[in-house]
DSSP file (Angstrom, degrees, kcal/mol; ACC not computed):
  #  RESIDUE AA STRUCTURE BP1 BP2  ACC     N-H-->O    O-->H-N    N-H-->O    O-->H-N    TCO  KAPPA ALPHA  PHI   PSI    X-CA   Y-CA   Z-CA
    1    1 A M              0   0    0      0, 0.0    70,-0.1     0, 0.0     3,-0.1   0.000 360.0 360.0 360.0 127.1   53.7   35.3  -42.7
    2    2 A K        +     0   0    0      1,-0.2    69,-2.5    69,-0.1    70,-0.6   0.864 360.0  32.0 -92.5 -40.9   55.2   35.9  -39.3
    3    3 A Y  E     -A   70   0A   0     67,-0.2     2,-0.4    68,-0.1    67,-0.2  -0.858  52.7-161.5-122.0 152.2   53.4   33.5  -37.1
    4    4 A F  E     -A   69   0A   0     65,-2.1    65,-3.0    -2,-0.3     2,-0.6  -0.992  14.5-163.0-127.3 125.2   51.8   30.1  -37.4
    5    5 A N  E     -A   68   0A   0     -2,-0.4     2,-0.7    63,-0.2    63,-0.2  -0.929   3.9-168.4-114.5 113.8   49.3   29.2  -34.6
    6    6 A H  E     -A   67   0A   0     61,-3.3    61,-2.5    -2,-0.6     2,-0.7  -0.897  10.6-153.7-100.5 116.3   48.3   25.5  -34.2
    7    7 A K  E     -A   66   0A   0     -2,-0.7     2,-0.5    59,-0.2    59,-0.3  -0.815  15.3-136.7 -92.3 117.7   45.3   25.2  -31.8
    8    8 A N  E     +A   65   0A   0     57,-2.0    57,-0.5    -2,-0.7     3,-0.2  -0.617  28.9 172.1 -79.7 120.5   45.4   21.8  -30.2
    9    9 A Q  S    S+     0   0    0     -2,-0.5     2,-0.5   132,-0.3    -1,-0.2   0.580  70.7  62.6 -99.9 -14.0   42.0   20.1  -30.1
   10   10 A N  S    S+     0   0    0    131,-0.1     2,-0.2     3,-0.0    -1,-0.2  -0.520  83.6 100.5-112.8  63.2   43.2   16.7  -28.8
   11   11 A D  S >  S-     0   0    0     -2,-0.5     3,-1.1    -3,-0.2    54,-0.0  -0.646  88.6 -81.1-133.5-171.2   44.6   17.6  -25.5
   12   12 A E  T 3  S+     0   0    0      1,-0.2     3,-0.2    -2,-0.2    -3,-0.0   0.426 111.7  75.7 -78.6   2.6   43.8   17.4  -21.8
   13   13 A T  T 3> S+     0   0    0      1,-0.2     4,-1.8     2,-0.1    -1,-0.2   0.478  70.5  85.4 -91.9  -1.3   41.7   20.6  -22.0
   14   14 A K  H <> S+     0   0    0     -3,-1.1     4,-2.1     2,-0.2     5,-0.2   0.923  88.0  50.7 -66.5 -43.4   38.7   19.0  -23.7
   15   15 A G  H  > S+     0   0    0     -3,-0.2     4,-2.5     1,-0.2     5,-0.2   0.944 111.3  46.2 -60.6 -51.0   37.1   17.8  -20.4
   16   16 A P  H  > S+     0   0    0      0, 0.0     4,-2.4     0, 0.0    -1,-0.2   0.864 110.7  54.4 -61.2 -34.2   37.3   21.2  -18.7
   17   17 A R  H  X S+     0   0    0     -4,-1.8     4,-1.9     2,-0.2    -2,-0.2   0.920 110.3  45.9 -64.3 -42.2   35.9   23.0  -21.8
   18   18 A I  H  X S+     0   0    0     -4,-2.1     4,-2.0     2,-0.2    -1,-0.2   0.915 112.0  51.3 -66.0 -42.1   32.9   20.6  -21.8
   19   19 A L  H  X S+     0   0    0     -4,-2.5     4,-2.4     1,-0.2    -2,-0.2   0.892 108.1  53.2 -60.6 -39.4   32.4   21.2  -18.1
   20   20 A G  H  X S+     0   0    0     -4,-2.4     4,-2.5     1,-0.2    -1,-0.2   0.890 107.2  50.9 -62.2 -40.3   32.6   24.9  -18.7
   21   21 A Q  H  X S+     0   0    0     -4,-1.9     4,-2.4     2,-0.2    -1,-0.2   0.873 109.0  51.7 -65.2 -36.4   29.8   24.6  -21.3
   22   22 A I  H  X S+     0   0    0     -4,-2.0     4,-2.5     2,-0.2    -2,-0.2   0.922 110.2  48.6 -65.2 -43.6   27.7   22.7  -18.8
   23   23 A F  H  X S+     0   0    0     -4,-2.4     4,-2.4     2,-0.2    -2,-0.2   0.907 111.2  50.5 -62.1 -41.7   28.2   25.4  -16.2
   24   24 A L  H  X S+     0   0    0     -4,-2.5     4,-2.3     1,-0.2    -2,-0.2   0.928 111.7  47.5 -62.1 -44.0   27.3   28.1  -18.7
   25   25 A A  H  X S+     0   0    0     -4,-2.4     4,-2.3     1,-0.2    -2,-0.2   0.899 112.1  49.4 -64.3 -40.1   24.1   26.2  -19.7
   26   26 A S  H  X S+     0   0    0     -4,-2.5     4,-2.2     2,-0.2    -1,-0.2   0.889 109.9  51.2 -68.9 -36.9   23.1   25.7  -16.0
   27   27 A G  H  X S+     0   0    0     -4,-2.4     4,-1.9     2,-0.2    -2,-0.2   0.919 112.0  46.7 -62.8 -43.5   23.7   29.4  -15.3
   28   28 A L  H  X S+     0   0    0     -4,-2.3     4,-2.6     1,-0.2    -2,-0.2   0.881 110.2  53.9 -65.4 -37.0   21.5   30.3  -18.2
   29   29 A L  H  X S+     0   0    0     -4,-2.3     4,-2.7     2,-0.2     5,-0.2   0.902 106.7  51.1 -64.0 -41.0   18.9   27.8  -17.1
   30   30 A V  H  X S+     0   0    0     -4,-2.2     4,-2.3     2,-0.2    -1,-0.2   0.916 111.8  47.9 -61.5 -42.9   18.7   29.3  -13.6
   31   31 A I  H  X S+     0   0    0     -4,-1.9     4,-1.7     2,-0.2    -2,-0.2   0.924 113.2  47.4 -64.7 -44.1   18.2   32.8  -15.1
   32   32 A L  H  X S+     0   0    0     -4,-2.6     4,-2.3     2,-0.2     5,-0.3   0.908 112.4  48.7 -65.5 -42.2   15.5   31.6  -17.4
   33   33 A V  H  X S+     0   0    0     -4,-2.7     4,-2.5     1,-0.2    -1,-0.2   0.928 112.6  48.2 -63.4 -43.6   13.6   29.6  -14.7
   34   34 A A  H  < S+     0   0    0     -4,-2.3     5,-0.2    -5,-0.2    -1,-0.2   0.823 113.1  49.5 -65.5 -30.0   13.8   32.6  -12.4
   35   35 A F  H  < S+     0   0    0     -4,-1.7    -2,-0.2    -5,-0.2    -1,-0.2   0.885 121.6  30.5 -75.6 -39.9   12.5   34.9  -15.2
   36   36 A F  H  < S+     0   0    0     -4,-2.3     2,-0.4    -5,-0.1    -2,-0.2   0.687 115.2  58.5 -97.1 -19.8    9.5   32.8  -16.2
   37   37 A V  S  < S-     0   0    0     -4,-2.5     2,-0.6    -5,-0.3    -1,-0.1  -0.931  81.5-124.6-116.1 134.0    8.5   31.0  -13.0
   38   38 A E        -     0   0    0     -2,-0.4     2,-0.3     2,-0.0    -3,-0.1  -0.647  37.5-175.5 -78.1 121.3    7.6   32.9   -9.8
   39   39 A L        -     0   0    0     -2,-0.6    -5,-0.0    -5,-0.2    -1,-0.0  -0.839  34.9-141.0-119.5 153.4    9.8   31.7   -7.0
   40   40 A D  S    S+     0   0    0     -2,-0.3     2,-0.1     2,-0.1    -1,-0.1   0.442  70.2 112.9 -87.5  -0.9    9.9   32.5   -3.3
   41   41 A T  S    S-     0   0    0      1,-0.1    -2,-0.2     2,-0.1     5,-0.0  -0.452  81.1 -99.2 -75.9 143.7   13.7   32.5   -3.4
   42   42 A D    >>  -     0   0    0      1,-0.1     4,-1.8    -2,-0.1     3,-0.7  -0.395  26.1-132.9 -60.1 130.3   15.6   35.8   -2.8
   43   43 A P  H 3> S+     0   0    0      0, 0.0     4,-2.5     0, 0.0     5,-0.2   0.802 105.8  60.3 -58.0 -29.0   16.6   37.3   -6.1
   44   44 A L  H 3> S+     0   0    0      2,-0.2     4,-2.4     1,-0.2     5,-0.2   0.901 104.3  48.9 -65.5 -40.0   20.1   37.9   -4.7
   45   45 A K  H <> S+     0   0    0     -3,-0.7     4,-2.5     2,-0.2     5,-0.2   0.912 111.6  49.2 -64.9 -41.9   20.5   34.2   -4.1
   46   46 A I  H  X S+     0   0    0     -4,-1.8     4,-2.7     1,-0.2     5,-0.3   0.924 112.0  48.7 -62.4 -44.3   19.4   33.4   -7.7
   47   47 A A  H  X S+     0   0    0     -4,-2.5     4,-2.8     1,-0.2     5,-0.2   0.893 111.9  49.3 -63.9 -40.0   21.7   36.0   -9.1
   48   48 A L  H  X S+     0   0    0     -4,-2.4     4,-2.5     2,-0.2    -2,-0.2   0.920 113.9  44.8 -66.1 -43.4   24.7   34.6   -7.0
   49   49 A V  H  X S+     0   0    0     -4,-2.5     4,-2.2     2,-0.2    -2,-0.2   0.949 119.1  41.5 -65.4 -48.9   24.0   31.0   -8.1
   50   50 A A  H  X S+     0   0    0     -4,-2.7     4,-2.5    -5,-0.2    -2,-0.2   0.921 117.1  48.3 -65.5 -43.6   23.5   32.0  -11.8
   51   51 A G  H  X S+     0   0    0     -4,-2.8     4,-2.7    -5,-0.3    -1,-0.2   0.895 111.3  50.2 -64.5 -40.6   26.4   34.4  -11.8
   52   52 A G  H  X S+     0   0    0     -4,-2.5     4,-2.7    -5,-0.2     5,-0.3   0.922 112.2  47.1 -63.4 -44.1   28.7   31.9  -10.1
   53   53 A A  H  X S+     0   0    0     -4,-2.2     4,-2.6     1,-0.2    -2,-0.2   0.913 114.3  47.2 -64.0 -42.6   27.9   29.2  -12.7
   54   54 A L  H  X S+     0   0    0     -4,-2.5     4,-2.5     2,-0.2    -2,-0.2   0.905 113.2  48.8 -65.4 -40.9   28.3   31.7  -15.6
   55   55 A F  H  X S+     0   0    0     -4,-2.7     4,-1.9     2,-0.2    -2,-0.2   0.952 115.7  41.8 -64.5 -50.4   31.6   32.9  -14.2
   56   56 A I  H  X S+     0   0    0     -4,-2.7     4,-2.6     1,-0.2     5,-0.2   0.910 115.9  51.1 -63.7 -41.8   33.1   29.5  -13.6
   57   57 A G  H  X S+     0   0    0     -4,-2.6     4,-2.8    -5,-0.3    -1,-0.2   0.892 108.0  51.7 -62.8 -40.1   31.7   28.2  -16.9
   58   58 A F  H  X S+     0   0    0     -4,-2.5     4,-0.9     2,-0.2    -1,-0.2   0.897 111.7  47.1 -64.2 -40.2   33.2   31.2  -18.8
   59   59 A I  H >< S+     0   0    0     -4,-1.9     3,-0.6     2,-0.2    24,-0.4   0.958 116.3  42.6 -65.3 -50.6   36.6   30.5  -17.3
   60   60 A F  H >< S+     0   0    0     -4,-2.6     3,-1.3     1,-0.2    -2,-0.2   0.891 112.3  53.3 -65.4 -39.7   36.5   26.7  -18.0
   61   61 A A  H 3< S+     0   0    0     -4,-2.8    -1,-0.2     1,-0.2    -2,-0.2   0.720 104.0  58.5 -68.9 -19.4   35.1   27.1  -21.5
   62   62 A S  T << S+     0   0    0     -4,-0.9     2,-0.3    -3,-0.6    -1,-0.2   0.506  75.3 118.0 -89.2  -3.2   37.9   29.5  -22.5
   63   63 A I    <   +     0   0    0     -3,-1.3     2,-0.3    -4,-0.3    19,-0.2  -0.479  37.5 159.0 -69.4 127.5   40.7   27.1  -21.7
   64   64 A K  E     - B   0  81A   0     17,-2.2    17,-3.2    -2,-0.3     2,-0.3  -0.949  20.3-165.3-142.5 160.0   42.7   26.4  -24.9
   65   65 A S  E     +AB   8  80A   0    -57,-0.5   -57,-2.0    -2,-0.3     2,-0.3  -0.959  21.3 128.2-143.6 164.7   46.2   25.1  -25.8
   66   66 A G  E     -AB   7  79A   0     13,-1.9    13,-2.3    -2,-0.3     2,-0.4  -0.983  48.8 -82.9 175.6-168.3   48.4   25.1  -28.8
   67   67 A T  E     -AB   6  78A   0    -61,-2.5   -61,-3.3    -2,-0.3     2,-0.5  -0.996  28.0-160.2-130.0 130.0   51.7   25.8  -30.4
   68   68 A L  E     -AB   5  77A   0      9,-2.9     9,-2.2    -2,-0.4     2,-0.5  -0.950   6.0-162.7-113.4 126.0   52.8   29.2  -31.8
   69   69 A I  E     -AB   4  76A   0    -65,-3.0   -65,-2.1    -2,-0.5     2,-0.7  -0.938   5.5-159.5-112.3 126.4   55.7   29.3  -34.3
   70   70 A D  E   > -AB   3  75A   0      5,-3.2     5,-1.8    -2,-0.5     4,-0.5  -0.907   7.1-174.1-104.2 106.7   57.5   32.7  -34.9
   71   71 A F  T   5S+     0   0    0    -69,-2.5     3,-0.4    -2,-0.7    -1,-0.2   0.856  78.9  52.9 -72.0 -36.1   59.2   32.3  -38.3
   72   72 A R  T   5S+     0   0    0    -70,-0.6    -1,-0.2     1,-0.2   -69,-0.1   0.893 118.6  33.5 -69.7 -39.6   61.1   35.6  -38.2
   73   73 A N  T   5S-     0   0    0    -71,-0.2    -1,-0.2     2,-0.1    20,-0.2   0.360 104.7-124.9 -98.5   5.5   62.7   35.2  -34.8
   74   74 A N  T   5 +     0   0    0     -4,-0.5    19,-2.6    -3,-0.4     2,-0.3   0.945  68.3 118.2  49.3  58.9   63.1   31.4  -35.1
   75   75 A Q  E   < -BC  70  92A   0     -5,-1.8    -5,-3.2    17,-0.3     2,-0.3  -0.964  40.5-169.1-146.5 162.7   61.3   30.5  -31.9
   76   76 A F  E     -BC  69  91A   0     15,-2.3    15,-3.1    -2,-0.3     2,-0.3  -0.967   3.4-160.9-146.7 161.3   58.2   28.6  -30.8
   77   77 A K  E     -B   68   0A   0     -9,-2.2    -9,-2.9    -2,-0.3     2,-0.6  -0.985  16.7-141.6-147.9 140.4   56.1   28.2  -27.7
   78   78 A E  E     -B   67   0A   0     11,-0.4    11,-0.3    -2,-0.3     2,-0.3  -0.896  40.9-176.0 -95.1 121.8   53.6   25.6  -26.5
   79   79 A Y  E     -B   66   0A   0    -13,-2.3   -13,-1.9    -2,-0.6     2,-0.4  -0.731  29.7-152.0-123.8 164.1   51.0   27.6  -24.7
   80   80 A K  E     -BD  65  87A   0      7,-1.9     7,-2.9    -2,-0.3     2,-0.4  -0.995  17.5-154.1-130.3 135.4   47.8   27.4  -22.7
   81   81 A N  E     -BD  64  86A   0    -17,-3.2   -17,-2.2    -2,-0.4     2,-0.4  -0.928  13.4-179.8-111.6 134.0   45.2   30.2  -22.7
   82   82 A I  E >  S- D   0  85A   0      3,-2.4     3,-2.3    -2,-0.4     2,-0.3  -0.976  71.8 -44.7-129.7 118.8   42.8   30.9  -19.9
   83   83 A L  T 3  S-     0   0    0     -2,-0.4   -19,-0.0   -24,-0.4   -24,-0.0  -0.463 124.6 -25.3  55.0-118.9   40.5   33.8  -20.7
   84   84 A W  T 3  S+     0   0    0     -2,-0.3     2,-0.4    -3,-0.1    -1,-0.3   0.300 117.2 100.3-104.2   8.9   42.9   36.5  -22.1
   85   85 A F  E <   -D   82   0A   0     -3,-2.3    -3,-2.4     2,-0.0     2,-0.4  -0.815  55.2-159.1-102.1 133.1   46.0   35.2  -20.4
   86   86 A S  E     -D   81   0A   0     -2,-0.4     2,-0.5    -5,-0.2    -5,-0.2  -0.921   2.7-163.4-113.2 134.3   48.5   33.1  -22.2
   87   87 A F  E     +D   80   0A   0     -7,-2.9    -7,-1.9    -2,-0.4     2,-0.2  -0.966  40.7  88.7-119.2 130.0   51.0   30.8  -20.4
   88   88 A G        -     0   0    0     -2,-0.5     2,-0.4    -9,-0.2    -9,-0.1  -0.670  59.1-113.8 154.8 151.8   54.1   29.4  -22.1
   89   89 A E        -     0   0    0    -11,-0.3   -11,-0.4    -2,-0.2     2,-0.2  -0.857  27.8-114.8-111.7 143.4   57.7   30.3  -22.7
   90   90 A W        -     0   0    0     -2,-0.4     2,-0.3   -13,-0.1   -13,-0.2  -0.533  34.4-168.2 -71.3 137.5   59.4   31.0  -26.0
   91   91 A K  E     -C   76   0A   0    -15,-3.1   -15,-2.3    -2,-0.2     2,-0.2  -0.915  30.0 -94.9-125.7 154.2   62.0   28.4  -27.0
   92   92 A V  E     -C   75   0A   0     -2,-0.3   -17,-0.3   -17,-0.2   -18,-0.1  -0.476  33.9-141.7 -69.5 134.2   64.7   28.5  -29.7
   93   93 A L        -     0   0    0    -19,-2.6     3,-0.1    -2,-0.2    -1,-0.1  -0.876  16.2-139.8 -99.1 114.2   63.5   26.8  -32.9
   94   94 A P        -     0   0    0      0, 0.0     2,-0.6     0, 0.0    43,-0.0  -0.160  42.1 -71.8 -66.5 169.3   66.4   24.9  -34.6
   95   95 A Q        -     0   0    0      1,-0.1     2,-0.5     2,-0.0    38,-0.3  -0.488  50.6-142.2 -66.0 112.1   66.8   24.9  -38.3
   96   96 A V        -     0   0    0     -2,-0.6    36,-0.2     1,-0.2     3,-0.1  -0.668  20.7-178.3 -80.9 122.4   63.9   22.8  -39.7
   97   97 A G        +     0   0    0     34,-1.9     2,-0.3    -2,-0.5    35,-0.2   0.759  62.8  10.9 -92.5 -27.5   65.2   20.8  -42.6
   98   98 A H  E     -E  131   0B   0     33,-1.4    33,-3.1     2,-0.0     2,-0.4  -0.997  53.5-160.4-154.6 146.3   62.0   19.0  -43.7
   99   99 A V  E     +E  130   0B   0     -2,-0.3     2,-0.3    31,-0.2    31,-0.2  -0.999  21.1 175.3-129.1 132.0   58.3   19.0  -43.0
  100  100 A E  E     -E  129   0B   0     29,-2.2    29,-3.0    -2,-0.4     2,-0.5  -0.933  27.5-127.1-137.9 162.0   56.1   16.0  -43.8
  101  101 A L  E     -E  128   0B   0     -2,-0.3     2,-0.4    27,-0.2    27,-0.2  -0.918  25.3-171.2-109.7 129.9   52.5   14.8  -43.4
  102  102 A I  E     -E  127   0B   0     25,-2.8    25,-3.1    -2,-0.5     2,-0.5  -0.969  16.3-143.8-124.5 135.9   51.8   11.4  -41.8
  103  103 A H  E     -E  126   0B   0     -2,-0.4     2,-0.5    23,-0.2    23,-0.2  -0.867  18.9-171.5 -95.0 127.4   48.5    9.6  -41.6
  104  104 A H  E     -E  125   0B   0     21,-3.1    21,-3.1    -2,-0.5     2,-0.4  -0.953   3.4-177.0-124.4 112.5   48.2    7.7  -38.3
  105  105 A S  E     +E  124   0B   0     -2,-0.5     2,-0.3    19,-0.2    19,-0.2  -0.885   9.9 162.8-109.4 139.8   45.3    5.3  -37.9
  106  106 A F  E     -E  123   0B   0     17,-2.4    17,-3.2    -2,-0.4     2,-0.5  -0.986  39.8-107.0-150.7 157.5   44.5    3.4  -34.7
  107  107 A R  E     -E  122   0B   0     -2,-0.3     2,-0.4    15,-0.2    15,-0.2  -0.747  37.8-163.9 -88.5 131.1   41.7    1.5  -33.0
  108  108 A S  E     +E  121   0B   0     13,-3.5    13,-2.3    -2,-0.5     2,-0.4  -0.929  16.3 178.2-120.5 139.0   40.2    3.4  -30.2
  109  109 A S  E     -E  120   0B   0     -2,-0.4     2,-0.3    11,-0.2    11,-0.2  -0.945  13.8-161.1-138.8 119.4   37.9    2.2  -27.4
  110  110 A Y        -     0   0    0      9,-0.9    -2,-0.0    -2,-0.4     8,-0.0  -0.741  15.9-131.8-100.4 145.1   36.8    4.7  -24.8
  111  111 A I        -     0   0    0     -2,-0.3    -2,-0.0     7,-0.1     8,-0.0  -0.834  38.2-106.2 -90.9 129.5   35.4    3.8  -21.3
  112  112 A P        +     0   0    0      0, 0.0    -1,-0.0     0, 0.0     6,-0.0  -0.302  39.3 175.9 -59.3 134.8   32.2    5.8  -20.7
  113  113 A N        -     0   0    0      3,-0.6    -2,-0.0    -3,-0.0     0, 0.0   0.345  48.9-110.1-121.2   3.4   32.8    8.6  -18.2
  114  114 A G  S    S+     0   0    0      2,-0.4     4,-0.0     1,-0.1     0, 0.0   0.322 106.2  61.5  87.9  -9.9   29.3   10.2  -18.2
  115  115 A I  S    S+     0   0    0      1,-0.3    -1,-0.1     2,-0.0     0, 0.0   0.771  97.4  44.1-113.4 -53.1   30.5   13.4  -20.0
  116  116 A T  S    S-     0   0    0      1,-0.1    -3,-0.6     3,-0.0    -2,-0.4  -0.694  90.0-102.7 -98.1 149.6   31.8   12.5  -23.4
  117  117 A P        -     0   0    0      0, 0.0     2,-0.4     0, 0.0    -1,-0.1  -0.353  36.9-110.6 -68.4 149.5   30.1   10.0  -25.8
  118  118 A T        -     0   0    0     -9,-0.0     2,-0.4    -2,-0.0    -7,-0.1  -0.683  38.3-176.7 -82.6 129.0   31.6    6.5  -26.1
  119  119 A L        -     0   0    0     -2,-0.4    -9,-0.9     2,-0.1     2,-0.4  -0.989   7.8-179.1-131.4 123.3   33.3    5.9  -29.4
  120  120 A N  E     +E  109   0B   0     -2,-0.4     2,-0.3   -11,-0.2   -11,-0.2  -0.982  40.6  65.9-120.8 132.8   34.8    2.6  -30.5
  121  121 A G  E    S-E  108   0B   0    -13,-2.3   -13,-3.5    -2,-0.4     2,-0.5  -0.954  84.2 -36.5 152.9-170.1   36.4    2.2  -33.9
  122  122 A I  E     -E  107   0B   0     -2,-0.3     2,-0.4   -15,-0.2   -15,-0.2  -0.737  50.1-167.6 -90.7 129.6   39.3    3.3  -36.1
  123  123 A I  E     -E  106   0B   0    -17,-3.2   -17,-2.4    -2,-0.5     2,-0.5  -0.939   6.4-154.0-117.2 137.9   40.4    6.9  -35.8
  124  124 A T  E     -E  105   0B   0     -2,-0.4     2,-0.4   -19,-0.2   -19,-0.2  -0.958   9.4-171.4-114.3 127.8   42.8    8.6  -38.3
  125  125 A R  E     -E  104   0B   0    -21,-3.1   -21,-3.1    -2,-0.5     2,-0.6  -0.914  15.0-143.2-113.6 143.4   44.9   11.5  -37.2
  126  126 A Y  E     -EF 103 142B   0     16,-3.0    16,-1.9    -2,-0.4     2,-0.5  -0.940  19.4-162.6-108.9 123.0   46.9   13.6  -39.6
  127  127 A K  E     -EF 102 141B   0    -25,-3.1   -25,-2.8    -2,-0.6     2,-0.7  -0.914  14.8-154.1-115.8 127.3   50.2   14.7  -38.2
  128  128 A V  E     -EF 101 140B   0     12,-2.7    12,-2.4    -2,-0.5     2,-0.5  -0.895  23.7-162.0 -95.2 117.3   52.4   17.5  -39.6
  129  129 A V  E     -EF 100 139B   0    -29,-3.0   -29,-2.2    -2,-0.7     2,-0.6  -0.891  11.1-154.1-110.6 126.0   56.0   16.6  -38.5
  130  130 A L  E     -EF  99 138B   0      8,-3.0     7,-2.9    -2,-0.5     8,-1.3  -0.875  17.3-155.9 -96.6 124.4   58.8   19.1  -38.3
  131  131 A L  E     -EF  98 136B   0    -33,-3.1   -34,-1.9    -2,-0.6   -33,-1.4  -0.863  13.2-171.9-108.0 133.8   62.2   17.3  -38.7
  132  132 A V  E >  S- F   0 135B   0      3,-2.8     3,-1.2    -2,-0.4   -36,-0.1  -0.991  82.5 -11.9-122.2 121.1   65.5   18.7  -37.5
  133  133 A N  T 3  S-     0   0    0     -2,-0.5    -1,-0.2   -38,-0.3     3,-0.1   0.897 128.8 -58.7  53.2  43.7   68.6   16.7  -38.6
  134  134 A N  T 3  S+     0   0    0      1,-0.2     2,-0.4    -3,-0.1    -1,-0.3   0.705 116.7 114.1  59.3  24.0   66.2   13.9  -39.8
  135  135 A K  E <  S-F  132   0B   0     -3,-1.2    -3,-2.8     0, 0.0    -1,-0.2  -0.965  77.9-101.6-123.2 142.4   64.8   13.5  -36.3
  136  136 A K  E     +F  131   0B   0     -2,-0.4    -5,-0.2    -5,-0.2     3,-0.1  -0.416  46.3 163.7 -62.4 125.8   61.2   14.4  -35.2
  137  137 A F  E     +     0   0B   0     -7,-2.9     2,-0.4     1,-0.4    -6,-0.2   0.774  62.3   8.3-110.3 -47.3   61.3   17.7  -33.4
  138  138 A L  E     -F  130   0B   0     -8,-1.3    -8,-3.0     2,-0.0     2,-0.4  -1.000  59.1-161.9-143.9 136.5   57.6   18.9  -33.3
  139  139 A V  E     -F  129   0B   0     -2,-0.4     2,-0.5   -10,-0.2   -10,-0.2  -0.981   1.7-165.6-124.3 129.3   54.4   17.2  -34.2
  140  140 A L  E     -F  128   0B   0    -12,-2.4   -12,-2.7    -2,-0.4     2,-0.3  -0.967  15.4-146.3-115.7 121.5   51.1   19.0  -34.8
  141  141 A D  E     +F  127   0B   0     -2,-0.5     2,-0.3   -14,-0.2  -132,-0.3  -0.645  17.5 178.9 -93.1 142.8   47.9   16.9  -34.8
  142  142 A Y  E     -F  126   0B   0    -16,-1.9   -16,-3.0    -2,-0.3  -134,-0.0  -0.986  25.6-153.1-137.4 148.3   44.9   17.4  -37.0
  143  143 A S  S    S+     0   0    0     -2,-0.3     2,-0.4   -18,-0.2   -19,-0.1   0.659  84.5  56.8 -92.9 -18.4   41.6   15.5  -37.3
  144  144 A K  S  > S-     0   0    0      1,-0.1     4,-1.7   -18,-0.1     5,-0.1  -0.939  71.4-144.8-117.0 136.8   40.9   16.5  -40.9
  145  145 A E  H  > S+     0   0    0     -2,-0.4     4,-2.4     1,-0.2     5,-0.2   0.874 100.6  58.6 -64.8 -37.5   43.3   15.9  -43.8
  146  146 A K  H  > S+     0   0    0      1,-0.2     4,-2.0     2,-0.2    -1,-0.2   0.914 106.9  47.0 -58.9 -44.3   42.3   19.2  -45.4
  147  147 A D  H  > S+     0   0    0      1,-0.2     4,-2.3     2,-0.2    -1,-0.2   0.882 111.5  51.5 -65.4 -38.5   43.4   21.2  -42.3
  148  148 A A  H  X S+     0   0    0     -4,-1.7     4,-2.4     2,-0.2    -2,-0.2   0.886 109.5  49.4 -66.6 -39.0   46.7   19.3  -42.1
  149  149 A V  H  X S+     0   0    0     -4,-2.4     4,-2.2     2,-0.2    -2,-0.2   0.905 111.3  49.2 -67.6 -41.1   47.5   20.0  -45.8
  150  150 A I  H  X S+     0   0    0     -4,-2.0     4,-2.2    -5,-0.2    -2,-0.2   0.924 112.8  47.6 -63.1 -43.5   46.8   23.7  -45.4
  151  151 A A  H  X S+     0   0    0     -4,-2.3     4,-2.6     1,-0.2     5,-0.2   0.901 109.4  54.0 -63.7 -41.0   49.0   23.8  -42.3
  152  152 A L  H  X S+     0   0    0     -4,-2.4     4,-2.5     1,-0.2    -1,-0.2   0.917 110.0  46.6 -58.9 -44.9   51.8   21.9  -44.1
  153  153 A E  H  X S+     0   0    0     -4,-2.2     4,-2.4     2,-0.2    -1,-0.2   0.900 112.3  49.9 -66.7 -40.5   51.8   24.5  -46.9
  154  154 A K  H  X S+     0   0    0     -4,-2.2     4,-2.5     2,-0.2    -2,-0.2   0.905 112.4  47.4 -64.5 -40.8   51.8   27.4  -44.5
  155  155 A I  H  X S+     0   0    0     -4,-2.6     4,-2.3     2,-0.2     5,-0.2   0.917 111.8  49.8 -68.0 -43.1   54.7   26.0  -42.5
  156  156 A K  H  X>S+     0   0    0     -4,-2.5     5,-2.3    -5,-0.2     4,-1.2   0.913 113.0  47.3 -60.4 -41.7   56.7   25.2  -45.7
  157  157 A M  H  <5S+     0   0    0     -4,-2.4    -2,-0.2     3,-0.2    -1,-0.2   0.902 111.1  51.6 -66.3 -40.2   56.1   28.8  -46.9
  158  158 A G  H  <5S+     0   0    0     -4,-2.5    -2,-0.2     1,-0.2    -1,-0.2   0.874 116.9  38.6 -64.5 -37.7   57.0   30.2  -43.5
  159  159 A F  H  <5S-     0   0    0     -4,-2.3    -1,-0.2    -5,-0.1    -2,-0.2   0.588 109.2-122.6 -87.4 -11.3   60.3   28.3  -43.4
  160  160 A G  T  <5       0   0    0     -4,-1.2    -3,-0.2    -5,-0.2    -4,-0.1   0.837 360.0 360.0  73.7  31.8   61.0   28.8  -47.1
  161  161 A I      <       0   0    0     -5,-2.3    -4,-0.2    -6,-0.2    -5,-0.1   0.414 360.0 360.0 -90.7 360.0   61.2   25.0  -47.8
């Protein structure tokens, strides 16, 4: 295995992705209403509004981030993707001596913002920690233990640990 790709789900791109989905839904709704209901509005205006919403929604919904590890060249990069473009620089990956799995539970209380549902309670995150000289170097978060264990095994196999 040459690469390991960790897609970050718990980052600052969640809000824009949801907003992008809202724009996509509204663009589709404009098209459906114009198709099924007879309107006096110019079809060009309808197409511009629907097309603009779909275009903006597609861009926002495609935003992703993560960490890519290249085992053969001993390098990694933390990246952000928008559409087909990836932003991030490769950095040298020091010799990883140990990889471990940590369960981190905490109490969460969210303030309602009108977009995401309010959730109060205990949340558990599973963290795959790469240690260099017995110091934390890189942490990869997962919401499911099964996914974290699979990632741990792939990383151990990639580093030969």
